[in-house]
VOGU-3710 file (C-alpha; in Angstrom, 3 decimals, decimal comma):
1> mtdrplrllf> 60,882/-108,317/-19,718  64,273/-109,795/-18,221  65,255/-113,455/-19,758  65,416/-115,517/-16,711  63,315/-115,491/-13,449  64,515/-113,184/-11,076  64,686/-113,317/-6,995  63,800/-110,105/-5,477  64,044/-109,274/-1,716  61,547/-106,222/-0,652
11> llrnlyylrn> 62,682/-105,108/2,478  59,864/-103,370/4,123  59,694/-101,402/7,479  56,614/-103,299/8,552  53,860/-105,233/6,783  51,754/-102,018/6,438  53,822/-101,504/3,669  52,354/-104,411/1,594  49,639/-101,968/0,832  51,931/-99,591/-0,891
21> feapiralag> 53,585/-102,364/-2,978  50,862/-104,833/-3,629  50,052/-104,001/-7,256  53,883/-104,386/-8,033  54,400/-107,523/-6,138  51,425/-109,028/-8,128  52,824/-107,765/-11,162  56,245/-109,316/-10,657  55,021/-112,388/-9,722  52,879/-112,731/-12,504
31> rghdivvlad> 56,319/-112,339/-14,884  57,475/-115,473/-13,097  59,513/-113,674/-10,207  60,361/-115,021/-6,809  59,432/-112,586/-4,280  60,900/-112,497/-0,642  59,496/-110,008/1,804  61,522/-108,932/4,798  59,766/-106,998/7,396  59,943/-106,118/11,243
41> pakhlppevh> 57,535/-108,025/12,940  54,909/-105,959/14,193  52,734/-107,385/17,233  49,332/-106,011/16,824  48,660/-105,937/13,007  44,965/-104,898/12,112  42,599/-107,404/10,462  42,830/-105,609/7,175  46,691/-106,354/6,823  46,016/-109,872/8,060
51> aliqalqrdl> 43,671/-110,528/5,210  46,145/-108,855/2,551  48,812/-111,068/3,653  46,665/-114,386/3,701  45,286/-112,822/-0,118  48,900/-112,325/-1,356  49,972/-116,121/0,002  46,749/-117,511/-1,531  47,101/-115,986/-4,730  50,738/-116,296/-5,341
61> gpaisllpah> 51,320/-119,493/-3,477  55,112/-120,427/-3,623  56,222/-117,235/-5,460  56,067/-115,443/-2,370  57,777/-115,775/0,858  57,164/-113,561/3,925  60,242/-113,515/6,791  60,880/-111,554/9,834  63,901/-108,890/9,454  66,280/-107,743/12,306
71> grqdfrqrva> 68,882/-105,403/12,536  72,794/-104,951/13,246  73,645/-107,151/16,259  77,355/-105,986/16,963  78,069/-103,446/19,293  78,834/-101,098/16,624  75,294/-100,956/16,312  75,290/-98,152/18,769  78,451/-96,268/16,697  75,751/-96,714/14,044
81> ddihtardil> 72,850/-95,211/15,565  75,141/-92,584/17,135  76,245/-91,220/13,624  72,733/-91,675/11,613  70,928/-90,122/13,995  73,456/-87,081/14,402  73,427/-86,725/10,736  69,462/-86,703/10,665  69,647/-83,480/13,331  71,868/-81,868/10,833
91> ryytppfrsa> 69,518/-82,533/8,068  67,092/-80,118/9,471  70,044/-77,587/10,105  69,792/-77,022/6,424  68,069/-74,003/4,386  65,081/-76,347/3,075  63,887/-77,398/6,617  64,544/-73,795/8,183  60,937/-73,722/9,149  60,818/-77,306/10,052
101> nrlrrraask> 60,305/-76,986/13,795  58,496/-79,742/14,638  60,399/-82,166/12,321  63,617/-81,019/13,663  62,395/-81,886/17,480  61,299/-85,302/16,025  64,419/-86,223/14,699  66,022/-85,059/18,009  63,400/-87,195/19,946  64,761/-90,265/18,111
111> atplarrlyd> 68,272/-89,292/18,336  70,972/-91,102/20,890  72,166/-89,033/23,490  75,439/-88,481/22,104  73,872/-87,171/19,056  71,583/-84,873/21,114  75,143/-83,521/22,259  75,190/-82,332/18,447  71,749/-81,152/18,710  72,610/-78,760/21,265
121> rsrywdparn> 75,600/-77,321/19,418  73,709/-76,809/16,418  71,050/-74,424/17,250  73,100/-71,450/15,480  72,763/-72,782/12,173  76,233/-72,641/11,128  76,408/-73,938/7,509  79,875/-74,367/7,042  80,383/-76,190/10,338  77,450/-78,235/10,348
131> aaadrrlalw> 78,275/-79,429/6,665  81,848/-80,203/7,837  80,163/-82,182/10,613  77,976/-84,184/8,289  81,062/-84,749/6,168  82,682/-86,140/9,133  79,837/-88,171/10,379  79,483/-90,004/7,116  83,178/-90,786/6,794  83,127/-92,166/10,211
141> detlpvdrsi> 79,764/-94,167/8,938  81,909/-95,511/6,129  84,436/-97,198/8,284  81,928/-99,416/9,889  82,008/-102,904/8,721  79,047/-104,714/7,088  76,953/-106,793/10,057  77,980/-110,282/9,764  74,580/-111,627/10,596  73,115/-109,321/7,816
151> aaeidainpd> 75,426/-110,301/5,524  74,738/-114,028/6,268  70,866/-113,656/5,825  71,435/-111,858/2,449  73,829/-114,620/1,374  71,166/-117,283/2,598  68,273/-115,484/0,331  70,754/-115,066/-2,386  68,956/-112,276/-4,204  69,105/-110,899/-7,753
161> llvvaplvdl> 67,976/-107,251/-6,348  66,989/-105,569/-2,828  64,045/-103,110/-3,315  63,872/-101,308/0,346  61,438/-98,964/1,703  61,194/-96,639/2,570  64,834/-96,456/3,975  64,517/-92,755/5,090  63,060/-93,689/8,952  64,479/-92,049/11,407
171> rtdqidwvra> 66,771/-94,294/13,465  66,178/-97,310/10,454  68,077/-100,636/10,247  67,711/-100,478/6,474  70,744/-98,359/5,912  72,781/-101,850/6,943  71,098/-104,052/4,847  71,594/-101,731/2,129  75,400/-101,709/2,817  75,458/-105,348/3,247
181> araaaiptvl> 73,813/-106,119/-0,438  75,974/-103,552/-2,025  78,868/-105,254/-0,330  77,905/-108,562/-1,746  77,416/-107,052/-5,289  73,672/-106,971/-5,273  71,963/-104,154/-6,957  69,667/-101,962/-4,555  66,595/-100,065/-5,272  64,961/-97,410/-3,067
191> avaswdnlts> 61,123/-97,571/-3,963  59,375/-94,412/-2,572  56,454/-95,249/-0,647  54,327/-92,401/0,005  54,162/-88,845/-1,161  56,013/-87,342/1,833  58,684/-89,563/2,062  61,399/-87,564/0,496  61,050/-84,326/2,931  59,652/-85,354/6,122
201> ksriqaeidr> 61,849/-88,055/7,295  65,484/-88,759/7,544  68,150/-88,496/4,305  69,127/-91,320/2,408  72,268/-92,826/4,190  73,286/-95,425/2,053  74,306/-95,932/-1,702  71,503/-97,093/-3,685  71,924/-97,905/-7,342  68,459/-96,556/-8,547
211> alvwndiqkr> 65,434/-94,365/-6,561  62,167/-94,952/-8,207  60,006/-91,877/-7,474  56,484/-91,068/-8,300  56,940/-87,404/-10,046  59,736/-84,806/-11,270  59,188/-83,034/-8,113  60,275/-85,806/-6,237  63,216/-86,647/-8,467  64,476/-83,048/-7,695
221> eaidlhgvpe> 64,156/-83,594/-3,895  65,829/-86,847/-4,210  68,906/-84,998/-5,972  68,724/-81,794/-4,076  67,940/-83,141/-0,529  69,340/-86,677/-0,570  72,156/-86,562/-3,102  71,205/-89,299/-5,714  72,622/-89,016/-8,386  70,287/-87,530/-11,182
231> asvvvtgaql> 70,881/-90,757/-13,631  69,758/-93,062/-10,757  66,500/-91,529/-10,525  63,422/-93,063/-12,501  60,150/-91,561/-12,517  57,670/-94,271/-12,695  54,408/-92,563/-11,417  52,524/-93,360/-8,109  51,830/-97,084/-8,005  49,909/-96,992/-4,764
241> hddwfdrkps> 47,287/-95,287/-6,438  46,826/-96,958/-9,760  43,862/-98,699/-8,451  41,763/-95,643/-7,956  41,889/-94,732/-11,578  39,598/-97,435/-12,903  37,389/-98,029/-9,739  33,573/-97,558/-9,602  31,253/-96,725/-6,598  29,890/-99,823/-4,970
251> tgrdafcamh> 26,847/-98,054/-3,692  24,822/-95,331/-4,823  24,469/-92,135/-3,083  21,010/-92,800/-1,267  22,024/-96,494/-0,046  25,736/-94,444/1,186  23,358/-91,931/3,039  21,270/-94,724/4,548  24,231/-96,540/6,030  25,380/-93,215/7,972
261> gfdpsrpill> 21,842/-92,036/8,636  22,437/-89,071/6,607  19,336/-87,122/4,652  20,596/-87,562/1,090  19,054/-84,164/-0,061  21,721/-82,559/2,130  25,465/-82,009/0,957  28,033/-84,418/2,585  30,849/-82,760/4,088  33,961/-85,228/4,575
271> yvgsstaist> 36,498/-84,573/6,912  39,680/-86,635/6,224  41,895/-87,555/9,175  46,119/-87,219/9,621  48,378/-89,383/11,194  50,078/-88,467/14,466  53,049/-86,965/12,743  50,626/-83,935/11,596  48,042/-84,375/14,550  48,120/-85,746/18,088
281> depafvarwi> 44,883/-83,756/19,500  43,099/-84,058/16,230  39,307/-84,942/17,430  39,398/-81,602/19,559  40,030/-79,555/16,485  37,250/-81,477/14,722  34,675/-80,750/17,349  35,746/-77,222/16,983  35,551/-77,608/13,381  32,208/-79,445/13,390
291> aairgaddph> 30,704/-76,671/16,053  31,784/-73,882/13,379  29,873/-75,745/10,603  26,561/-75,609/12,967  26,982/-72,159/13,574  27,096/-71,104/9,812  24,873/-68,344/8,546  24,430/-70,424/5,487  21,699/-72,733/6,321  22,886/-74,787/3,232
301> laganvlvrp> 26,135/-75,618/5,144  24,867/-75,482/8,661  22,630/-78,601/7,908  25,034/-80,552/6,175  25,978/-83,896/6,570  29,331/-84,565/8,436  31,310/-87,424/7,825  34,751/-87,933/9,789  36,846/-90,971/8,529  39,639/-91,036/11,167
311> hpmnfagygv> 43,342/-91,698/9,765  43,955/-95,395/9,907  47,022/-94,958/12,409  45,543/-92,118/14,150  41,565/-93,359/15,289  41,487/-93,012/19,221  39,700/-90,173/20,887  36,628/-89,543/18,295  33,812/-90,353/20,844  33,700/-86,431/21,827
321> lrqtawepvs> 32,057/-85,911/18,546  29,106/-88,101/19,588  26,769/-85,078/20,372  23,221/-84,928/19,624  23,320/-81,267/18,797  25,832/-81,685/15,902  23,685/-84,338/14,364  24,011/-85,645/11,491  27,521/-86,875/12,147  28,868/-90,147/11,381
331> vapergglpv> 31,992/-91,273/12,509  33,588/-94,241/10,032  35,278/-96,566/9,839  35,626/-96,030/13,778  39,136/-97,570/13,930  40,204/-95,774/10,599  39,779/-99,068/8,380  43,416/-99,303/6,469  42,203/-99,631/3,090  44,057/-102,900/1,940
341> teeakalyfd> 41,080/-105,398/1,410  38,706/-104,939/-1,537  35,807/-104,226/0,959  37,643/-101,340/2,861  38,921/-99,904/-0,636  35,309/-99,833/-1,989  34,065/-98,437/1,353  37,080/-95,264/0,968  36,173/-95,002/-2,615  32,543/-94,653/-1,997
351> tlfhsdvvvg> 33,160/-92,058/0,948  35,096/-89,978/-1,134  32,906/-90,325/-4,516  29,664/-89,421/-2,847  31,252/-86,265/-0,378  30,486/-83,019/-1,628  33,369/-81,174/0,222  36,704/-82,934/1,487  38,295/-81,261/4,476  41,631/-81,986/6,174
361> lntsalveas> 44,637/-80,615/7,691  47,479/-82,420/5,854  46,950/-86,377/4,659  47,377/-88,315/1,723  43,484/-88,724/1,561  43,359/-85,191/0,030  45,786/-86,498/-2,651  43,393/-89,419/-3,294  40,337/-87,127/-3,256  42,134/-85,007/-6,624
371> ilgkgshtir> 42,098/-88,449/-8,488  38,336/-88,284/-8,414  38,761/-84,629/-9,679  37,758/-83,043/-6,070  39,717/-80,040/-4,750  39,697/-79,910/-0,749  39,732/-77,500/1,925  41,683/-76,505/4,995  42,135/-74,374/7,923  45,729/-72,838/8,887
381> dpghaggqeq> 45,280/-73,893/12,766  48,068/-72,425/14,562  48,356/-75,303/17,039  49,395/-77,526/13,759  51,499/-75,280/11,864  54,231/-78,062/12,266  52,275/-80,521/10,730  51,026/-77,997/7,807  53,015/-75,031/6,488  56,247/-76,116/8,419
391> tlhyhyltag> 56,411/-79,614/5,983  57,519/-79,336/2,492  54,951/-81,786/1,478  52,001/-79,387/2,650  52,962/-76,857/-0,301  52,521/-79,740/-2,913  48,929/-79,356/-2,205  48,836/-75,585/-2,388  51,097/-74,980/-5,246  48,676/-77,372/-7,129
401> rilheaasld> 45,574/-75,347/-6,250  44,136/-78,729/-4,990  43,792/-77,425/-1,272  42,011/-74,485/-0,444  43,602/-72,810/2,785  41,262/-70,459/5,052  43,249/-68,377/7,593  40,283/-68,970/10,105  36,980/-71,322/10,778  35,142/-68,101/10,320
411> dhvtmlaatl> 36,690/-67,519/6,777  36,856/-71,432/6,196  32,829/-71,794/6,611  32,406/-68,924/4,243  34,575/-70,641/1,606  33,125/-74,307/2,129  29,418/-72,002/1,419  30,835/-70,913/-1,693  32,080/-74,313/-2,705  28,476/-75,671/-2,116
421> rqgesdgaad> 27,082/-73,384/-4,125  29,252/-73,290/-7,132  31,452/-76,210/-7,345  34,681/-77,010/-8,225  35,338/-76,169/-12,138  38,805/-74,835/-12,270  40,430/-78,282/-13,277  43,122/-77,901/-10,785  42,521/-81,371/-9,646  43,234/-83,017/-12,947
431> afvtefirph> 46,364/-81,165/-13,596  47,518/-81,840/-10,481  46,853/-85,650/-11,008  49,314/-85,424/-14,429  51,614/-83,585/-12,533  51,962/-85,812/-9,317  50,525/-88,894/-9,772  50,884/-89,781/-13,306  53,351/-88,036/-14,813  53,777/-89,763/-18,106
441> grdiaatprf> 50,044/-89,042/-18,670  46,541/-89,810/-17,060  45,972/-93,020/-18,769  49,299/-94,372/-18,315  49,670/-96,718/-14,991  52,490/-96,495/-12,933  52,917/-100,041/-11,983  54,211/-101,386/-15,332  56,813/-98,698/-15,154  57,711/-99,815/-11,582
451> veaveaaaai> 57,983/-103,292/-12,885  60,238/-102,093/-15,936  62,508/-100,384/-13,639  62,853/-103,226/-10,867  63,944/-105,615/-13,665  66,210/-103,267/-15,448  67,936/-102,684/-11,815  68,268/-106,075/-11,368  71,137/-105,982/-14,490  72,986/-103,239/-12,969
461> avapapsanr> 76,545/-104,431/-12,503  77,688/-103,493/-8,823  81,272/-103,693/-7,834  81,726/-105,117/-4,172  82,521/-102,157/-1,849  85,944/-101,976/-0,989  86,806/-102,794/2,916  87,263/-100,086/5,066  90,997/-99,114/6,129  91,726/-101,776/9,149
471> lrrllldafg> 93,446/-98,796/11,358  90,624/-96,305/10,689  87,769/-99,051/11,366  90,038/-99,906/14,689  90,254/-96,291/15,819  86,942/-95,775/14,987  85,605/-99,127/16,994  87,906/-97,863/19,818  86,199/-94,478/19,931  82,731/-95,510/19,889
481> ladhlaiaal> 83,353/-98,086/22,684  84,984/-96,016/24,857  82,262/-93,274/24,301  79,407/-95,498/24,960  81,223/-96,834/28,127  81,895/-93,083/29,399  78,333/-92,377/28,825  77,130/-95,435/30,617  79,356/-94,743/33,596  78,602/-91,294/33,819
491> rrlrgrnrnp> 74,312/-92,254/33,543  75,101/-94,736/36,566  77,215/-92,391/38,681  74,166/-89,569/38,155  71,555/-92,153/39,009  72,946/-93,055/42,171  73,494/-89,663/43,132  69,792/-88,934/42,763  68,213/-92,096/44,197  70,091/-95,273/44,105
501> saqapqpapa> 67,254/-97,317/44,892  65,637/-95,922/42,106  67,650/-97,149/39,128  66,356/-99,813/36,927  68,535/-101,634/34,112  68,447/-99,893/30,654  66,846/-102,002/27,935  69,120/-104,269/25,425  69,443/-102,006/22,333  67,609/-104,157/20,260
511> krraqdak> 64,635/-103,545/22,749  65,365/-100,063/23,022  65,103/-99,244/19,493  61,481/-100,834/19,124  60,479/-98,722/21,943  61,540/-95,718/19,922  59,785/-96,811/16,965  56,537/-96,920/18,784
//
């Protein structure tokens, strides 16, 4: 433990991320440290998040402060957006992402108009040209000065350490906060928030002093995909999942079945939903899946209880499943139920615990099911290829043998029937947990190692970043300003030529970024 109390600044994308770091925040506060949480204000937080915020403030008192974050506010913000989103596009034209068509399109959709020009020119997969372009963009980025308003806020908070998550969002202002902290000689730590963060989003575009990752797989990703020095990567385990290892079910099977109108003598098939990044039309897919189950030749499978748990951020449209012919079917919680309160956690745990088979496309619920010793099933659906085999993190599940793939719904039904008859017995789930979630041993929690790594990082001596060459900075500012003025003039000219009366003013940069994040 450090010999003095620390002031730790947690910079989170939004307050949803409190769930990912609740255990370390509580542990750090329990060791006498002050926690300041900065997060983008969200207009419509679910009640579970409000309950978590209230619980943290009640339990930790003055040891925790929650403040709104903001982004770069000078005109160079547009230049920074151009550079960062262009580099994100180039990332998806490197060999590891050759098949990631959907991720590539998503990066382009978040890009600025100037960066999309680069997207148009990068379709030919010229590694040398793209690498040179990326180096040039990184050099330009280095010339941008730290935003004064961000520097002033960091100075007012006066932290000993900045912990940032996830840092790898497409079009994120967190890059500017990391650079402002380093300019003030404050150590910086990237805390990996989820199992897919290092493969499905942006690259790390700011120098960090430490990266806290879950396992050796993520360590290799941090080094190979993001250029983090090996000495700066610390493997802690998955602090997000610590609570699952000691938890017990809060209800018996009969009581659980009664909650859903199920016959406890029948098996329970659980379908776990995915985020919108994986599927935008999942309810229609689930309807096809249920129809295939009900049409199975095996009566044990055809008459099974079906429980559908939508993703907490992708729960619209499941009313299509309320068909009498498909009973017994239950959709719960109907609005996803983010598992952050004790009640929501218990319900989620019970749902996995009492299910006989877990099915999904590509979601962290399949990882959580493995902690309970359960393998999962999926169907490689052509309509969801962009969210399955075209992502890198999907292959963690298949390589770990906890996800049983079927090439079609018919094959899937056959595999489910066999699993219900024979059960899971190959030990793949336990092996996956040891490798991916608790690499230091199944009985060794991640949170204490996370806390130790944070305290150690606070002692890192950081030399203030040298200021950019003044001439280079002025040239870049002139280039960026002139380019954006030219683009704006061209837009106005084209707009007047199309329909002069229909032109609406462009939203302010901060508002536009908020719209892009939706």
